[in-house]
N, C-alpha and C positions, 0 to 999 in steps of 0.2 A: 654207884656203878657208873663208870665213864663209858661213853659210846666209843666203840672201836672205829678207827678211821682207816680206810683202805688207802695206803700210801703207794705211790709209784716212784720210779726213779726220777721223774721230773719234779717231784715234790721236794727233793733233797736240796737244802740251801747251800750245800758245799760242792756243787757241781763245778768242774774245772772251767775256768774262764781264761781267755787269752790275755796276756799282758798287753799293754799299749804297744810295746815294741813288736811283739809277735803279731798283733793285729795289723800293724803298719806293714810288716813283711808279707802277710797274707794278702793284703790289698794290693801291694806292689806286684806280687806274683800274679794275681788275677789280671791286673792291667797289662803285664807283659804277655800273658797267655792270650788275652783278647786281641792285642796288637798282632801277635804272631798268627792268630787265626784269620784276622783281616788280611794280612799280607799273603797268607796261603791262598785265601779265596781269590784275591786279585791275580795272583800268579796262575791259578787254575783257570780262571776266566780268560786270561790272556792266551794261555796254551790252547784252550778250546776254540777261541776265535781264530787262532793261527791255523788250526787243523781244518776249520770249516771254510775259511777264506781261500779261494783258488789263487794260485800264484799269479802275480800281476804280469800281464803280457806287455810287450812294447807298445807304447801309445801309438795309435793309428792317426795318420795325417788325414784329416777330413776337409782340408782347405781346397782340395782339387788341384793344387799346383804340384807338378812333378818336378823333382830336382834333377 
């Protein structure tokens, strides 16, 4: 009598694997997404800074000389 083994889906030797080309495409997509997220974060930070910074007033002359 042979002992029964409880198999799961991860035990299957024929699980699908990405080809080298598909893996390269996946990695390229991840890099593009990461760069897009970084660009989006930079843009949002810039917009946030623009909202919190008061508009610049004309520079004041502190030399004491009147024109």
